[in-house]
VOMAR-705655 format. One line per 3 residues: number of its first residue (from 1); for each residue x, y, z of N, C-alpha, C, O. Coordinates in nm, 2 decimals. Layout:
BEGIN
NUM) X Y Z X Y Z X Y Z X Y Z; ...
# end
This chain:
BEGIN
1) -2.67 0.24 -2.00 -2.53 0.22 -1.97 -2.45 0.35 -1.96 -2.45 0.42 -2.06; -2.40 0.38 -1.85 -2.32 0.51 -1.84 -2.18 0.49 -1.90 -2.13 0.38 -1.91; -2.13 0.60 -1.94 -1.99 0.61 -1.99 -1.92 0.72 -1.91 -1.98 0.82 -1.87
4) -1.79 0.70 -1.90 -1.70 0.79 -1.84 -1.59 0.83 -1.93 -1.52 0.74 -1.98; -1.58 0.96 -1.96 -1.47 1.00 -2.05 -1.39 1.10 -1.98 -1.44 1.19 -1.92; -1.26 1.08 -1.98 -1.17 1.17 -1.91 -1.07 1.23 -2.01 -1.04 1.18 -2.11
7) -1.02 1.35 -1.97 -0.92 1.42 -2.05 -0.82 1.49 -1.96 -0.85 1.51 -1.84; -0.71 1.53 -2.02 -0.61 1.60 -1.94 -0.50 1.51 -1.91 -0.49 1.40 -1.96; -0.41 1.56 -1.82 -0.29 1.48 -1.79 -0.17 1.54 -1.86 -0.18 1.64 -1.93
10) -0.05 1.48 -1.83 0.07 1.53 -1.89 0.18 1.54 -1.79 0.18 1.48 -1.69; 0.28 1.62 -1.82 0.40 1.64 -1.74 0.40 1.78 -1.68 0.36 1.88 -1.74; 0.45 1.79 -1.56 0.45 1.92 -1.49 0.57 1.91 -1.39 0.61 1.80 -1.35
13) 0.63 2.03 -1.36 0.74 2.03 -1.27 0.68 2.04 -1.13 0.57 2.08 -1.10; 0.77 2.00 -1.03 0.73 2.00 -0.89 0.69 2.14 -0.86 0.75 2.24 -0.89; 0.57 2.15 -0.79 0.52 2.28 -0.75 0.42 2.33 -0.85 0.35 2.43 -0.82
16) 0.41 2.27 -0.97 0.32 2.32 -1.07 0.18 2.27 -1.06 0.14 2.21 -0.96; 0.10 2.30 -1.16 -0.04 2.27 -1.15 -0.09 2.20 -1.28 -0.03 2.21 -1.38; -0.19 2.12 -1.26 -0.25 2.05 -1.38 -0.40 2.02 -1.35 -0.43 2.01 -1.23
19) -0.48 2.02 -1.45 -0.62 1.99 -1.43 -0.66 1.87 -1.51 -0.63 1.86 -1.63; -0.73 1.78 -1.45 -0.80 1.66 -1.52 -0.95 1.69 -1.53 -1.00 1.75 -1.44; -1.01 1.64 -1.63 -1.15 1.66 -1.65 -1.22 1.53 -1.68 -1.16 1.44 -1.74
22) -1.34 1.51 -1.64 -1.42 1.39 -1.65 -1.57 1.42 -1.68 -1.62 1.52 -1.63; -1.63 1.34 -1.77 -1.77 1.35 -1.79 -1.84 1.22 -1.78 -1.79 1.12 -1.84; -1.94 1.21 -1.70 -2.02 1.08 -1.69 -2.15 1.11 -1.76 -2.22 1.21 -1.73
25) -2.19 1.02 -1.85 -2.31 1.04 -1.92 -2.39 0.91 -1.94 -2.33 0.80 -1.92; -2.52 0.92 -1.97 -2.60 0.80 -1.98 -2.65 0.75 -1.85 -2.59 0.79 -1.75; -2.75 0.66 -1.85 -2.80 0.61 -1.72 -2.85 0.72 -1.63 -2.93 0.80 -1.68
28) -2.82 0.71 -1.51 -2.86 0.82 -1.41 -2.81 0.95 -1.45 -2.71 0.97 -1.52; -2.87 1.05 -1.39 -2.81 1.19 -1.40 -2.74 1.23 -1.28 -2.66 1.32 -1.28; -2.75 1.15 -1.17 -2.68 1.18 -1.05 -2.57 1.07 -1.03 -2.60 0.95 -1.02
31) -2.45 1.11 -1.01 -2.34 1.02 -0.99 -2.26 1.06 -0.87 -2.24 1.18 -0.84; -2.20 0.96 -0.81 -2.08 0.98 -0.73 -1.96 0.97 -0.82 -1.94 0.86 -0.88; -1.89 1.07 -0.84 -1.77 1.07 -0.93 -1.65 1.09 -0.85 -1.63 1.18 -0.76
34) -1.55 1.00 -0.87 -1.43 1.00 -0.80 -1.31 1.00 -0.89 -1.32 0.95 -1.00; -1.20 1.05 -0.84 -1.07 1.03 -0.91 -0.99 0.93 -0.82 -0.97 0.95 -0.70; -0.93 0.83 -0.89 -0.84 0.74 -0.83 -0.70 0.76 -0.90 -0.69 0.82 -1.01
37) -0.60 0.71 -0.84 -0.47 0.71 -0.90 -0.39 0.58 -0.87 -0.41 0.52 -0.77; -0.30 0.54 -0.96 -0.22 0.42 -0.94 -0.08 0.45 -0.99 -0.06 0.47 -1.11; 0.01 0.44 -0.90 0.15 0.44 -0.94 0.20 0.30 -0.97 0.14 0.21 -0.91
40) 0.31 0.28 -1.04 0.36 0.15 -1.07 0.39 0.07 -0.94 0.45 0.13 -0.85; 0.34 -0.05 -0.93 0.37 -0.13 -0.82 0.29 -0.11 -0.70 0.31 -0.16 -0.59; 0.19 -0.02 -0.71 0.10 0.01 -0.60 -0.04 -0.02 -0.63 -0.08 -0.04 -0.74
43) -0.13 -0.01 -0.52 -0.27 -0.03 -0.55 -0.33 0.10 -0.59 -0.28 0.21 -0.56; -0.44 0.09 -0.66 -0.52 0.21 -0.70 -0.58 0.27 -0.57 -0.65 0.20 -0.50; -0.56 0.40 -0.56 -0.61 0.46 -0.44 -0.70 0.58 -0.47 -0.68 0.65 -0.57
46) -0.79 0.60 -0.38 -0.89 0.71 -0.40 -0.82 0.85 -0.37 -0.75 0.86 -0.28; -0.85 0.95 -0.45 -0.79 1.08 -0.44 -0.90 1.18 -0.39 -0.88 1.25 -0.30; -1.01 1.18 -0.46 -1.12 1.28 -0.43 -1.25 1.23 -0.49 -1.25 1.15 -0.58
49) -1.36 1.28 -0.43 -1.49 1.24 -0.48 -1.59 1.35 -0.46 -1.58 1.43 -0.37; -1.69 1.35 -0.55 -1.80 1.45 -0.54 -1.93 1.39 -0.59 -1.93 1.30 -0.67; -2.04 1.44 -0.54 -2.17 1.39 -0.58 -2.23 1.49 -0.67 -2.24 1.61 -0.63
52) -2.28 1.45 -0.78 -2.34 1.55 -0.88 -2.49 1.57 -0.86 -2.54 1.66 -0.93; -2.55 1.49 -0.77 -2.69 1.51 -0.75 -2.72 1.61 -0.64 -2.63 1.68 -0.59; -2.84 1.61 -0.60 -2.88 1.70 -0.49 -2.97 1.62 -0.39 -3.03 1.53 -0.42
55) -2.96 1.67 -0.26 -3.06 1.61 -0.17 -3.02 1.48 -0.11 -3.10 1.42 -0.04; -2.90 1.43 -0.13 -2.86 1.30 -0.07 -2.82 1.33 0.08 -2.74 1.41 0.11; -2.89 1.25 0.17 -2.86 1.27 0.31 -2.73 1.20 0.35 -2.68 1.21 0.46
58) -2.67 1.12 0.25 -2.55 1.05 0.29 -2.43 1.13 0.25 -2.32 1.10 0.30; -2.44 1.23 0.17 -2.33 1.31 0.11 -2.29 1.42 0.20 -2.38 1.50 0.24; -2.16 1.43 0.24 -2.11 1.54 0.32 -1.98 1.59 0.26 -1.89 1.64 0.33
61) -1.96 1.57 0.13 -1.84 1.60 0.06 -1.83 1.74 0.01 -1.92 1.82 0.04; -1.74 1.77 -0.08 -1.65 1.67 -0.14 -1.55 1.61 -0.05 -1.51 1.67 0.06; -1.49 1.50 -0.09 -1.40 1.42 0.00 -1.26 1.42 -0.07 -1.25 1.43 -0.19
64) -1.16 1.42 0.02 -1.02 1.42 -0.03 -0.94 1.32 0.05 -0.96 1.31 0.17; -0.85 1.26 -0.01 -0.75 1.18 0.06 -0.65 1.27 0.14 -0.63 1.39 0.09; -0.60 1.23 0.25 -0.52 1.32 0.33 -0.40 1.37 0.25 -0.36 1.48 0.27
67) -0.34 1.29 0.16 -0.22 1.32 0.09 -0.24 1.44 0.00 -0.15 1.51 -0.04; -0.37 1.47 -0.04 -0.39 1.58 -0.14 -0.48 1.69 -0.08 -0.50 1.79 -0.15; -0.52 1.68 0.04 -0.60 1.79 0.10 -0.52 1.92 0.10 -0.41 1.93 0.13
70) -0.59 2.02 0.06 -0.53 2.16 0.05 -0.46 2.18 -0.08 -0.42 2.30 -0.11; -0.44 2.08 -0.16 -0.37 2.09 -0.29 -0.45 2.06 -0.41 -0.44 2.13 -0.51; -0.54 1.97 -0.39 -0.63 1.93 -0.50 -0.77 1.98 -0.47 -0.82 1.98 -0.36
73) -0.85 2.01 -0.58 -0.98 2.05 -0.57 -1.07 1.98 -0.67 -1.03 1.98 -0.79; -1.18 1.91 -0.63 -1.27 1.85 -0.72 -1.39 1.93 -0.72 -1.45 1.97 -0.62; -1.44 1.96 -0.85 -1.56 2.05 -0.86 -1.63 2.02 -0.99 -1.56 1.98 -1.09
76) -1.76 2.05 -1.00 -1.83 2.05 -1.13 -1.80 2.18 -1.19 -1.78 2.29 -1.13; -1.80 2.18 -1.33 -1.79 2.31 -1.40 -1.93 2.38 -1.39 -2.03 2.32 -1.35; -1.93 2.50 -1.44 -2.05 2.58 -1.43 -2.17 2.52 -1.51 -2.28 2.54 -1.47
79) -2.14 2.45 -1.62 -2.24 2.39 -1.69 -2.29 2.26 -1.63 -2.39 2.20 -1.68; -2.22 2.22 -1.53 -2.25 2.09 -1.46 -2.24 1.97 -1.55 -2.32 1.88 -1.55; -2.15 1.98 -1.65 -2.14 1.87 -1.74 -2.00 1.80 -1.72 -1.99 1.69 -1.77
82) -1.91 1.85 -1.65 -1.78 1.79 -1.63 -1.74 1.80 -1.48 -1.77 1.90 -1.41; -1.66 1.71 -1.44 -1.60 1.71 -1.31 -1.45 1.73 -1.33 -1.39 1.65 -1.39; -1.40 1.84 -1.27 -1.26 1.87 -1.29 -1.18 1.84 -1.16 -1.24 1.86 -1.05
85) -1.06 1.79 -1.17 -0.97 1.78 -1.06 -0.86 1.87 -1.08 -0.77 1.85 -1.17; -0.86 1.98 -1.01 -0.75 2.08 -1.02 -0.64 2.04 -0.92 -0.67 2.03 -0.80; -0.52 2.02 -0.97 -0.41 1.98 -0.88 -0.31 2.09 -0.88 -0.26 2.14 -0.98
88) -0.27 2.14 -0.76 -0.17 2.24 -0.74 -0.06 2.20 -0.65 -0.07 2.09 -0.58; 0.04 2.27 -0.64 0.16 2.24 -0.56 0.19 2.09 -0.57 0.21 2.02 -0.47; 0.21 2.05 -0.69 0.22 1.91 -0.71 0.36 1.86 -0.67 0.46 1.93 -0.67
91) 0.36 1.73 -0.63 0.48 1.67 -0.57 0.52 1.55 -0.66 0.44 1.50 -0.74; 0.64 1.51 -0.64 0.69 1.39 -0.72 0.60 1.27 -0.70 0.57 1.19 -0.79; 0.56 1.25 -0.58 0.48 1.13 -0.55 0.33 1.14 -0.59 0.25 1.06 -0.56
94) 0.30 1.25 -0.66 0.17 1.26 -0.73 0.17 1.19 -0.87 0.07 1.18 -0.93; 0.29 1.15 -0.91 0.31 1.08 -1.04 0.23 0.95 -1.03 0.25 0.87 -0.95; 0.14 0.93 -1.13 0.06 0.82 -1.14 -0.03 0.82 -1.26 -0.04 0.92 -1.33
97) -0.10 0.71 -1.29 -0.21 0.71 -1.38 -0.34 0.74 -1.31 -0.37 0.68 -1.21; -0.41 0.85 -1.35 -0.53 0.89 -1.28 -0.65 0.84 -1.36 -0.66 0.85 -1.48; -0.75 0.79 -1.28 -0.87 0.74 -1.34 -0.99 0.81 -1.28 -1.00 0.83 -1.16
100) -1.08 0.84 -1.37 -1.21 0.89 -1.32 -1.31 0.77 -1.31 -1.30 0.68 -1.40; -1.39 0.77 -1.21 -1.48 0.66 -1.19 -1.61 0.71 -1.14 -1.62 0.82 -1.08; -1.72 0.64 -1.17 -1.85 0.69 -1.13 -1.94 0.57 -1.09 -1.93 0.46 -1.14
103) -2.03 0.60 -1.00 -2.14 0.51 -0.97 -2.27 0.59 -0.96 -2.27 0.70 -0.92; -2.38 0.52 -0.98 -2.51 0.59 -0.98 -2.58 0.58 -0.85 -2.70 0.61 -0.84; -2.51 0.55 -0.74 -2.58 0.53 -0.61 -2.53 0.64 -0.52 -2.41 0.64 -0.47
106) -2.62 0.73 -0.49 -2.58 0.84 -0.40 -2.54 0.79 -0.26 -2.46 0.85 -0.19; -2.59 0.67 -0.22 -2.56 0.62 -0.09 -2.41 0.59 -0.07 -2.36 0.61 0.03; -2.35 0.56 -0.18 -2.21 0.53 -0.18 -2.12 0.65 -0.18 -2.00 0.64 -0.16
109) -2.18 0.77 -0.20 -2.10 0.89 -0.20 -2.11 0.95 -0.06 -2.15 1.06 -0.03; -2.06 0.86 0.03 -2.06 0.90 0.17 -1.92 0.88 0.23 -1.83 0.82 0.17; -1.90 0.94 0.35 -1.76 0.93 0.41 -1.72 0.79 0.43 -1.60 0.76 0.42
112) -1.81 0.69 0.44 -1.77 0.56 0.47 -1.73 0.48 0.35 -1.65 0.38 0.35; -1.78 0.52 0.23 -1.77 0.43 0.11 -1.70 0.49 -0.01 -1.66 0.42 -0.10; -1.67 0.62 0.00 -1.63 0.69 -0.13 -1.49 0.64 -0.18 -1.46 0.65 -0.30
115) -1.41 0.58 -0.09 -1.28 0.53 -0.13 -1.28 0.38 -0.18 -1.18 0.33 -0.23; -1.40 0.32 -0.18 -1.40 0.18 -0.22 -1.41 0.16 -0.37 -1.51 0.19 -0.43; -1.30 0.11 -0.42 -1.29 0.09 -0.57 -1.40 0.01 -0.63 -1.46 0.04 -0.73
118) -1.44 -0.10 -0.56 -1.53 -0.20 -0.61 -1.67 -0.14 -0.62 -1.76 -0.20 -0.69; -1.70 -0.03 -0.56 -1.83 0.03 -0.57 -1.85 0.11 -0.69 -1.97 0.16 -0.71; -1.75 0.14 -0.77 -1.76 0.22 -0.89 -1.78 0.13 -1.01 -1.69 0.04 -1.04
121) -1.89 0.15 -1.08 -1.92 0.07 -1.20 -1.85 0.11 -1.32 -1.82 0.03 -1.41; -1.83 0.24 -1.34 -1.79 0.30 -1.46 -1.65 0.37 -1.45 -1.63 0.44 -1.35; -1.56 0.34 -1.54 -1.42 0.39 -1.53 -1.38 0.45 -1.66 -1.41 0.41 -1.77
124) -1.30 0.56 -1.64 -1.24 0.62 -1.76 -1.11 0.54 -1.80 -1.08 0.44 -1.73; -1.05 0.58 -1.91 -0.94 0.50 -1.96 -0.81 0.53 -1.90 -0.71 0.46 -1.92; -0.80 0.63 -1.81 -0.68 0.66 -1.74 -0.60 0.77 -1.81 -0.60 0.78 -1.93
127) -0.53 0.85 -1.73 -0.45 0.96 -1.78 -0.32 0.97 -1.70 -0.32 0.97 -1.58; -0.21 0.97 -1.77 -0.08 0.97 -1.71 -0.05 1.11 -1.66 -0.06 1.21 -1.74; -0.01 1.12 -1.54 0.04 1.25 -1.48 0.18 1.22 -1.43 0.21 1.13 -1.35
130) 0.28 1.30 -1.48 0.42 1.29 -1.43 0.46 1.42 -1.37 0.46 1.52 -1.44; 0.52 1.41 -1.25 0.57 1.53 -1.19 0.72 1.51 -1.17 0.76 1.42 -1.11; 0.79 1.61 -1.22 0.94 1.59 -1.22 1.00 1.72 -1.16 0.94 1.83 -1.17
133) 1.12 1.70 -1.11 1.19 1.82 -1.05 1.27 1.89 -1.15 1.34 1.99 -1.12
# end
């Protein structure tokens, strides 16, 4: 049984930066790891995703939602033990609870499926991010 643990979050001013971190452990060693976010009154939406394995013919990422392209970066750390979401040039509408999610199927880490919430089996507890002016 895999587990997802996330850390980071907090408050930042408009234009500032913040980094969230996530670790998926147990079960497979290769995961599709994604960050989702949910603002009050809205649906949970995919932000970015990365595949931690190698050799998947389905993977052409990392992937980003249009709203965060050029501002957010998802990457593994050098030890390949954590997935970080670096957020820069933050805007008020980036305010949300951010969730790390993982699934053990490389097939789903593709352009067609990475945004599908229901395909992720393992979820972190959520981290609040607040961007204020």
